[in-house]
C-alpha atoms as one frame of an Amber mdcrd trajectory, in Angstrom:
protein
 202.893  11.597  80.435 199.108  10.554  80.956 197.839   7.083  79.759 194.341
   6.831  78.149 192.391   3.786  77.474 190.096   4.327  74.494 187.103   2.419
  73.701 185.424   2.061  70.255 185.860   0.015  67.103 189.138  -1.016  69.074
 190.120  -0.823  72.414 193.593   0.759  72.809 196.093   2.643  75.050 197.799
   5.866  74.211 200.341   8.035  76.124 199.774  11.692  75.715 201.869  14.725
  77.231 200.545  16.185  80.519 200.070  19.785  78.841 198.117  18.066  76.075
 194.489  19.207  75.240 191.924  16.344  74.725 188.648  16.902  73.114 185.938
  14.336  72.266 182.758  14.865  70.176 181.337  13.992  66.916 183.774  14.241
  63.739 181.507  17.054  62.175 178.770  18.384  64.397 175.497  18.734  62.622
 174.438  22.281  61.654 171.755  23.932  63.632 169.035  23.225  60.924 170.121
  19.710  60.679 169.593  19.143  64.482 166.125  20.542  64.266 165.076  18.428
  61.031 166.423  14.980  61.290 169.938  14.293  62.302 171.006  10.878  61.766
 170.988   9.041  65.193 172.847   5.654  63.881 175.644   4.290  65.795 178.018
   5.266  63.113 176.762   9.066  63.372 176.767   8.756  67.204 180.302   7.580
  67.618 182.719  10.144  68.608 186.154  11.424  67.579 188.970  11.936  70.117
 191.451  14.677  69.253 194.732  15.185  70.929 196.338  18.728  70.491 199.896
  19.606  71.649 198.795  22.080  74.139 195.606  23.864  75.357 196.710  26.999
  73.651 194.667  28.517  70.644 196.013  27.089  67.321 197.911  24.377  68.807
 199.199  21.536  66.653 197.113  18.402  66.395 198.893  15.388  67.601 196.215
  12.790  66.677 192.458  12.184  65.552 190.865   8.884  66.456 187.462   8.280
  64.878 184.780   5.791  65.819 185.341   6.325  69.545 182.710   5.690  72.001
 184.465   6.652  75.336 187.912   6.948  76.866 189.533   7.444  80.368 192.709
   8.409  82.050 193.959   5.354  83.608 195.137   7.004  86.680 191.301   7.216
  87.528 190.182   4.074  89.263 187.358   2.317  87.802 185.372  -0.806  88.905
 182.139  -2.648  87.503 179.658  -4.704  89.371 179.070  -8.233  87.731 176.376
 -10.774  88.602 177.781 -14.457  88.676 175.728 -17.448  88.512 176.759 -21.084
  88.975 174.545 -24.140  88.776 174.282 -27.750  88.221 171.259 -30.042  87.368
 171.553 -33.558  88.612 169.070 -36.258  87.278 168.513 -39.820  87.673 166.153
 -42.031  85.927 165.867 -45.722  86.956 163.178 -48.412  87.734 161.991 -46.224
  90.622 161.057 -43.213  88.588 162.837 -39.821  87.427 164.380 -37.505  89.959
 165.865 -34.212  89.108 167.802 -31.795  91.635 168.807 -28.050  90.618 171.606
 -26.448  92.713 172.176 -22.900  91.723 173.984 -19.983  93.502 174.181 -16.397
  92.574 176.330 -13.549  93.837 177.536 -10.067  92.809 181.047  -8.605  92.982
 182.976  -5.809  91.913 185.812  -6.117  89.278 188.372  -3.703  87.799 188.595
  -4.536  84.201 191.880  -4.589  82.488 192.747  -4.132  78.877 193.100  -7.444
  77.171 190.665 -10.486  76.815 189.962 -12.465  79.839 192.144 -10.429  82.120
 190.331  -9.174  85.195 191.414  -8.090  88.643 188.934  -8.498  91.394 187.915
  -5.495  93.222 186.929  -4.366  96.771
């Protein structure tokens, strides 16, 4: 079995058989005349549909169809994102001698391997 992480209106995981065929594209592709005239380019129209078929053979049974999908990936494939981190503080003091302000800021970048679920991230290399 392969495990896929699917992104879109919801983020979820699915397990698909190794021999399953996976396709991704619009729910209903526009006709050639609609493409040249004015095909709707809204977020809704541009979201994809993930289809899972039992096998790659022609006429295979459809196992699942998910609409509103913006992307997906096989979880066996490694993935990391570069993020910027900034930390800072402002110290100020006002007294009979006047006003003083001091700022301390540090910035760094690091790679993380995002995990499914809010706030759960694993540091990368």
